[in-house]
N, C-alpha and C positions, 0 to 999 in steps of 0.2 A: 908239895901239893897236897891238899886235903884228902885224909883218907876216907873211902867209901866202900861200902860192901853191896853186893848185887848177886843175882842169880844167874848163872851161865846157862845157856840154852841146853836143854836136855840133861842137867846136872843139877841135882837137888841140895848139894852142900853149899854153905856159904863161902864165897871167895872174897878175900880183901884185896882191893885194887888201890895201887899207888900211883899210876899214871893215868892214862887214858881210859875213859869208860865208855860203855856203850850207852849211848843214848836213849834209844827206843827201838823197838821192834819195827819191822816195815809194815804198818797196818795203813799206809796211805794216808798219814796225818800231817807229815812235815812238808807243807807244800804251800805255794802261794797263787793267787788268781789275779788275771788281769783281765779286765773286761774293756773292750774300747767301743769306740762309737762311729762317728762318721767319718768319711774320707779326708784325708789331709790335703791342703792347698800351698804347701811349703814351696817358697821361692829357692831356687838354686843358687848356691853362693857364689860369688865371683872366682875364678879359676884360682887367683893368688890367694884366697882364703880358705881353700879346700884343703882339710887337713890330709895327712896320709891314709888316715883311717876311711876317709870318703873317695879316695882315689879309685879303688877297685870294687866299688860299688854302683850299681846301676838301679837308680830306684825312681819308681813312678809314684807322683803324688796320689793318682786313682788308689793307689794298692797300699796306701798307709793309713793308719788310723789317725783320726783328729786328736790332737794332743796338745791344744791350745787354751784349754780353760786354766783359770787362775783361782784358785790352785789347779795344778793339772789333775789331782785325783786325790783321794784319801787311802791312807796306808793304816790298816789297824794290825797291830802286834798283839796276840794274846800270849802273855808270857807267864805259863803255868810252871812255877818251881816247887811250891809245897802241894801236898795231896793229902787227901784224908787217909787216917792210917788203915781203913779197911781195905783200900786199893792195894796195900802191898808194896807201892812204889816209893822209892828213896827221894830225897830232895835233889833237885836237878842243877847242883853246883855248876856255874858257869853259863847258865840260860840268861842271867841278868845282863851280863856283858853282850850275849847275842842281841838282846833286846836295845841296848844302848846302840851298839853299832847299826842296826837296822834303821833306829831311829834316824842317827845322822846322814846314813846314806841317802834314805829317800826324802827327808827334808831337804837336802841339797838338790835333789831331783824336781823339788817344787811340789811336794806332796804335803797335805795336811796329814799330819801323824799323830796318831793316840795309841797309847799302850795301856792294856789293862791286865792287871796280874792276879794270878790264881783265881780263875772264873769257873763256876761250875757250868757243866752243860746247857742247862736252862738260861744261864746268864750269857753265856757265847752266844745262843741262838737269839736272844734278845737283842745283843749289840749288833749282830751281822745283819739282822732283819731291818733294823732302823737305819743302818748305813746304807744298805741296798736301795731304800726308798728315797735316800736324799741322792744317790749316784744317778738314778734314772733321770733327776733333774737338771743338776748343776756342774756333774763332774764328766771328765773324760774317761776315767779309769778308777778302778777299785781293786786294792791289792791287799790280801789278807794272808796271814800264816795260820794254818790249821783250820781248813774249811772244807765242807762236803757238799751234798747236792743242793744247798739252801739256795744258790744263786742261778740254779736253772731256772729259765723263763717259763717253763711249763711241767707238769709231771714226767718223771722218768719211769722206766720199766715196760714200756710199750714195745713190740716189736717192730713196730713202724714210726717213723720219726714224721709227725705231721707239720712240723714246722712250726713258725709263729711270726706273725706279721711284724714288720719293723718300719720305723719312720725314717731311717737314715738314708733314703733314696736308693735306687736300683743300683746293681754292680758297676753301672758306669756313669751313673751320676745324670742318666736322663730323667727330665721332669716327669711329673706323675700325671698321667692323663687318662681318659677313659680307655684308650687303648693300651695303656700301660699302667695298669693299677697298681696299688701298693704290693711289694714283693715280700715274699717269705723267706726267712732264714732257718737251718736246722735248730733245733732245740739246743743242741750241745755246742753250737758254733761260739768262737770268741773267747773260748776258755783256754788258759795256758796253766798247768800243774807243773811245778818243779819239786819233785821228791828229793829228800837228803840222800837216798839210797835205793837201789832196785829191790823188787820183792822178795822177800826170803833172806834178808840180810840184815844185820845191826846197823844202825846209823852210830857214829862215835862222836863224844863230846869232850872236851877237856876242860877240867874245873876251872882252870885259871885263864884259858884262853876262849873258851866257848866252843860251839860245835864246828867241825870242820866245814860243813856245807855252808854255814853263815859266816865263817871267816873268810872262805874263798870269794863268796857271792858279795861281800861288803867291799873286798878288795878290788875286785873286778870293776865293780859299780863305781867305786871311787877314782879309778884310773881310767875306765873308757864309758862309762855309763851314759855319757851325753853324746858319744859319737856311733857307738855301735848298736844294731838292731838287737832286740830282746834274745833271739835264738843264738846269735852270736856270741852275747853276754854269758849265756847260759852253757854254751859250748867251752868257752875258756873256763868256766867255774868247773865244769867236769875235768877238764885237763889238770887243773890245779888239784882238785881233791885226789884225782887218780895218782898224780906223781909226786905231790909235796907232802902227803900225810901217810903216816904210818904209825899203828898204835905201839905203846910202851906199856909194860905191867910186868910187876914182880911175880905175876902167874903166868907161866908160859903159855899156858892156853888162851890167854888174852894178848899176848905179844904179837908183834910182826904181822899185825891184820890191815886190811886194805879197805878201800870203799870207793864206790863210783855212784854218783847221784843220777836221777833219771827225769828226764823231760817228756811231758806228754802235752802235745799242742794240738789245739782245736781252732787256731787263730787262722783267720782268713786274709789278713793283711799284714804288712810289716808294721812293726811297733818301735818308734824310737822316742827316747825321752828329751830330745833336743828342741 
């Protein structure tokens, strides 16, 4: 594996790493977002066509996001590998592997996928704002890696959530009338954040194989992405990262370390990619 150097936490001297590397401090950046729209009206499969993944699930179309647009959504991958010298950040070897695997996974799920390499903050903001405006009109879902409050539908920071009007119908698909006006949803509803690690801990990346989190995510999506609900997918990702990965390094301070991803859900319905 390629040799890289990094600064260990609370340690000023340079450490040479020959195995797994810390990918990033947990500053709430390694995450993706899913934003759904209307209810689903999926028909149930005949009993003889129901897979074993479906047998133990009881689902209600009323409580599923509508995911029947073609393409189903847009997936934006911001792949920042090289950084300005002034940032003090090393080259993130292995991130190209992550981007390639994510591209294949979400293309297979029916997403229109775009990869943007080595983007500045201003460029990332421009890309995501443009994608957001298109999502409102034509897509079921927007998935991105490395995003912040850009996609809230109203300003954040208030003590109260005044909600925002939605045109996706009432919670039970009751037609809109004078007695049943357009309903509101919370500003922060319908977001899902998947972090590669929990607050306060390093995220790990292998220069040859890519980050632990993306390796696990792509494997689970490839195996069960069209059968499982999104939170089931991410629970299996948590299990895989927690049990199948452990760091190795010539420096004992960086060896035998573990990692657990973190999921924060504000979803109001079930999300399936099938």
